[in-house]
N, C-alpha and C positions, 0 to 999 in steps of 0.2 A: 731536479729530475727524479721522477718516481722510480725507485730502485726495486720495487716489489716484483716478484716473478710475473711473467706475462699472464699466466692463468689467473693469478689473483687480481691483476688489473682488469682482466676481462670479466671476472666474476663481479668485481665491484661496479663495473659499468652497468651490468644487468641488474644488480641489486638497486642501484640508483634509479634505473628505469622503472622498476617495480614500485619503489617508494614514491616516485613522481606520478604513478598511476598510468604510465604508458603501457605497462603490462599489468593486468588486473588478476586477482585470484581466480583460478579456474582456467586461465588462458593456457593454451598449449605452448610450451617453450620450444624454441628452435632446436631441431635435431642436431646431433654431433656433426653430421655431414654438412648441415647448413651453416653451423658455426665455423667449420673449417673453411668453407668457401667464402663466407661473408667477411671473415677477419684474416684470411690467409695465414691460418695457424695449423699446427700439426694435429694429428689425431690425439696424441698424448695431452697437448695443451687444452684442447676442447673438452676431453674427458675430465681432466683435473678441474677445469672451471665449473663444469656441471656438478662434480662431487663437492666442490667448495660451496656452491650455492645450496646444494642439498644439505650439507652439514650445517650451514648457517640458518637453515629453516626456510629458505626462499623457494625451494623446489620440492616437489613430491614426485617420485618415480612410480609409475603405474605399469604393472606387467603388461607387455605386448602393446602398450599404448604410448610410451614415451614419458617425457617430463612435463609437469604442469606447475604453474605458479601457485604458491601458497603464501600465507603470512608466517613470518618467523615466530617462534614460540614466545620470544621476549615481548612481542607486540600483541599477543593474543590475550583475550579476557575470558573468564569463565562464562559458561552459558547460564541462562536463567533457569531457576528451579521450575519443575513441573508443579501444577496446582495440586493442593491437597484433595484427595478423593472424597473425604468426608466433610468438605466445606458446606456450611449451612446454606440452604436455599430459602431465604426469607423474602417474600414479596415486599417491595419498597414502593412508596408512593411517588418518589422522585420530586417531592415538594422541595422547592428551592434550588434544584439542579440548574434550571434555566437562569436563575439569578446568579448562581455561582459561576457558571460558564460565561455568562454575559459580562460579569465583572472582569474576568481575565481578558476577554476579547476587547472590552472597552478601554481598559488600562493600556493594553498594547497599542491601540489605535491612537490614544491621546498622548503617548510618549514618543519622543524622538528616538527612532530605532536605527541603529547603525548596522546591526547584524541580526537577521531574522532566522532563527532555527525552529520556529514554531509551526509553520504551515507545511502540510504535506502536498507540496506542489513543485513544479519544475520552473526553472528560469525560462523566460520567453524565448531565448535563443535556441532552446531545445525543441521548439515546435516549428512546423513548416509554414511560417507566417506568409511569406511571399507566394507560395504555391496556393494557399487558401485564398489569398486576396485575388489572384488571377482567376481562380475557379469562380469566385463570387462575381467578378466582372463579366466572365463569360455567361454566367447564369442570367445576369441582368440584360445582356445583349440578346440572349435567346428568348427571354420572357420580359419584354419591355414593360408590361403591366404588373410585374411581380410585386412591387411595393404598394400598389394601390388596389390589389385584389385580395380577397379573403382566402387564406390557406385552408387546405383540407382539415377537418376537425381532428383526425387521428394522425396527421403528419403527411409530408410529401411522399408520394408513392415511390419516387426514385430512391429516397433515403431509406424507407422501410424495406425496399427490395434489396438494397445493399446489405442492410443489417441482417436480413434473413439469410442471404447467401453466406455472409461471414460467420453466422452462428453455426453453420454446418461443421466448420472446423472445430468447434467446441462441443460437438455431439448433439446439438439442439436442432430439431426439425420444426421450423416455423414457416407459416405463410406470411407474406407482408401484412395481411389483415389481422394477424395475431399480435401485431406490434403497435403500441401507442407511443408517440413521441412526447416527451415531457421536458420541463425546464430543469435539466440536470437530474442526478440520481436522488437528490433530497426530495424533489416533488414526487418522483416515482415511489419512494418509500412512504411518503405521506399518503399517497393514493392507495397503496397496498394495505397499509394499516387501517385506513378509514373503511376500506372495502370489507375487512374481515373482523373488525372489532367495534365495540361501543365504549363510551367513557366508563371507566371503572374496571374494565377487563384487564386480565393479566397477560403480559407478553414476555416470553423468554428471550433473553439477550445474552451475548457473550460477555465475559468478564475478564479483562477490561474490554470496553467497546468504544466506538467512535462517539465523541461527545455530541456531535450533531444529532445522532439518533436519540440520545438522552433528552435533548431539547424537544425533539419531535414528540417523544412519548409524553412529556409533561404537558406540552401544549394541547395534546389530544385527550388529556385526562386519563391516561393509561397507567396502570401499575406494572411492575416488572419483576422478574426473577433473574438474577445474574447467574449464569451457568459457568462453572470453572472451564477455562480455556487454556490449552497448552501452547507455549511459545513455538512449539515445533509442529504439532499436528492439529491445531485448531480446537474447536469446541469439543468437549467430552460427550461422546454419544451415550456413554453409560450414565452420566449425570443428567442428560436430557431425558433418558428413559425413566430415571428415578423421579424427576420432576413431574413427568406426565402421569406417573402412577400415584404419587403421594400428595401433590398439590391440588387445590381446587382448579376447575377447568382453565387450562391455558389456551388462549384463543389464537396465538400465533407464535412463531419462532423466527427471529431475524438473525441471519448468519452471513458473515463475509468469509467464504471458504478459501479464497485465494488471496494471499498476502493481507491477512486480517489487519485492520487498523485499530490499535497501534502495534500489535505484537509482530506482524509480518509472517505469521504462521501460514502454512499451506496444508489443507486437509488431504490426506491420501485418498485415492479413488475409493478404496474399500470403505473408508469411514463415511465418505459422501453418500455412497450407495446405501449403507446401513441407515444413515440419517433420513434419507428420503423415504425408505421403507418404514422406518419407525414412525415418522410423522403421518404417513398414509394410514398406518395401523391404528393410530390414536385419533385420527381425524383432525390433526393440527396443521393449519396452513403454514407452509414453509416459505419465508420471504428471503430471497437470495440477493445480496448486494455484490454485484460483479464488477465493481469499479476498477480493480487493479490487476486482473488476471493477465492482461496483455503486457504487463511490466515484469512478469516472471522470467527468470533467466532461461535461455534456450529459445529455439525457433519453433518448437512443437506446441501448438495451442493447447491450453489446459481444458480439461473437461469441467463442466459446471454441474451443480445440483440439478438444474433443469434437464440435463441430458439423461437422467435416470427417471424422470417424471413420466408416468404412464397414465395418470388419472387427472391431470390438470391441477394437482395440489401444490405445485411449486410456482411462486410468483417471482419471475426473474426481473431484476432491476439493474440498469447499467448506465454508463454515460461516457462521453468523450472528454470530460473535464480534465482528467489527469493525463490522458494518453495522447490527445491530439490538439485540443484548442479550448483552454479555459474560458476565453471570451465568448464562445458560441453558446454556452449554457445548454448543450444538447444532451438529453438523456432519453431513455425509453423503458418501457415496461411491457412484459408479456405475462399477463395475469391468469392464464389458464382458464379455469371455469368461472373466474370472477371478471373476465375481460369486459363484458358488457357493463357491469356495475362500475368498473374503473373508468371506462370511457365516459360515462355520464357524470361521475365525480370530477373528472378532469374538465369537462365542459362547464360544470357549475363553478369550479374553483378558479380556472385561469383561461378558459377557452383554448384556442389553437396556438401552436408555436409559429413564429415567423418562418416563412418558407425559404428565404434567401440563405440563411446559415445551413439549412438542411440540404439544399441543392449543392452548395459549395462543398460541404462535407461528403455528400454522396459521390460527386465526381472524383474527389481525391481518394476516397476509400475504395472505389471501384478499380483503381489502378495499382500497378506494382509499386508505385512510389510510396504508398501507404505502408506496405510491408518493409520497404527499405527504411522508412522513417522509424518504424517500431524497432527494427534491429539497431539502428544508431542510438535511439533513446535508451534501450536496454543496456547497450555497451557503455554509454556515458554514465548512466546511473550506477552501474556496477562499479566503475572506477571511482565515482564520488563516494559511494558507500564504503568501499575499501579504505580510502584515504581518511574518511571521517572516523571509521572504526579504529584505524591505526592511531589517529590523533587522540581519541578518547582513551585508548589503552595507554598511551604515552603520557598524557597530561593529567588524567583524573587520578584520584588517590587509589592506593591499593585496596582491593576488595570490590571495586566497581565491576558490575556484570552487564552484559548486553546480549541481545539476540543477534544472530547472523543470518538474516533472511535471504532467501534464494530469489531476490528481486525486490522491486519496490522503491519507495521514496524516503523511508525513514528508518531510524534505529530506536529501539525501546531499551532504555538504559536504567539499570537499578543502581541507585546511589549507595555507597558503602555505609554500614552501621546505621541504616535507616535514617539517613539525613533527609530533611524535609524539602520536598520540591516546592512547596509554597514559599518557604524562606529563600530558597535559591531563586525562585521567580522574582521576588522582591529585590534581592541583591543584584541580580543580573540586569533587571529592568532599569535600575538606577544608573547602570553603565551603558545603557543603550543596546543591551542584548536581550532578545525575546525568545523564550522557550515555551514549550507546552508542558505544564506540570501534570504529574500523573493523576492527581485528584480530579482533573477534568474528565477522566475516562471511566468514572464509576460514581455511583451515589454513596458508596462506602468510602472509608478512609484507608482501605488496604493498599492503595497505590500511591500514597503520598510520598513515598521514597523512590518514585520512578519519574523519569522525564522522557518525552519523545523528542528526538533530534532529527530535523529535516536534512536530507542529503540531495535536495533537488537542484542546488546551484553548483556551477563549476567550482571545483576546489581551487581556492586562490589564497593569497597571503592574508587577506582580511578574515577569511574563514578559519584559517589555521590560528591566527591570533585570537579570534573569538573563542575557539575551543580551548586554547591554552588558558585564557583568562577565566573561562567557565570552570575549568578544572581547579584553578586556584580558589575560586569562590566556593566550590564544593568542599575543598580541604579546610576552608575557614569556618564552615558550618559546624555547630556542635553535634556530635553523634547522638542518636537516640537508640540505645541498645534495645532489642526486642524483649518484651516481657516474658 
């Protein structure tokens, strides 16, 4: 029989709940009064249990707000460094980036994978599959000729109307006619870049950035400048201004302001406003990838770069791929003053999207069920991120660093003593573990000692075992001390 004092047993019970992910970092902890009622304990016992949890690092007391769950210091890791302000801004051709990225992707597809930490996506059970199936069935009943009719060239009116209404919460005022439906966000980015650039032009991008964008740049024959990007506040507005002033004509800037991939950073509103104004001042089209903002913690919708656009200079691209239904491949673009050109490029490139997925998504997104789904998704992801971060802190060698994003699907992890992510990729793949090595996210080698770890699947024993084994593989790599 456990002889520990009652308050210690109570504190241990809640510590285990936090470790299991039942209570996630940032959750409000039950009040002293609630603990007394729930566990039939005295005021003294409840207070001592809270003090014990606070002393062990599981709780944070906030004045006039109560207690909130936090990670204990023993499981915390150091935050990532900020980028160097004087980092050179050299245009790169991106020759070979497509081949490099394709090699990693192909090797992962050809290998028997037991645990996949590489993709920034959620498990299917996190999405409302049954509700979407029922919505699609109703759409077919209401429109019997749907599958044998040509859909509108710019997208189903019902879907574009829902997107326009939803955009109001993000500070964007759009008419349905301002929106063009695309095959995911990748097609939207392709169209945006084709509308404002020609082969050989220079495009400014974040550093690091999503490897899919690097592939798009190379396939379009574009050069790029990598702009220093903070793990906390996103792309450096000061570095953008320097690039606009000192480099040859930059034809576009591509930014993920909310939960940047792979860093997970979120640009403060003041930075976003300054960036929009800066691009307008220099006549640089600003392409916004808004794939992840709905996954940010909290129920208050995030503002977008487009919300500060007054002259049509921001091209807004987004999709439902991460937040609602990967199988629908639904994205959209609001291209401002380039809208007519983008619509013609879309027509030439892929014609219209199928109407059935749009009508199913429109019905679901018009209801309160969509908001409930997003709340559940954010809560599930928060718990999975916290447990993944705890495991990395516990299993990886000392000196490991990572970001602690305020939402999203992944963690950006810095390996200690500049251990190589390429070598780790090889070693992990041999054991059926797939990761995304840092060198996929840049044309330079400055991120070879980073990896991106997905947190999209429910945390289970096999996930924990995979992270434990990955930590051992990191420890077995030879360190490469910085020059």
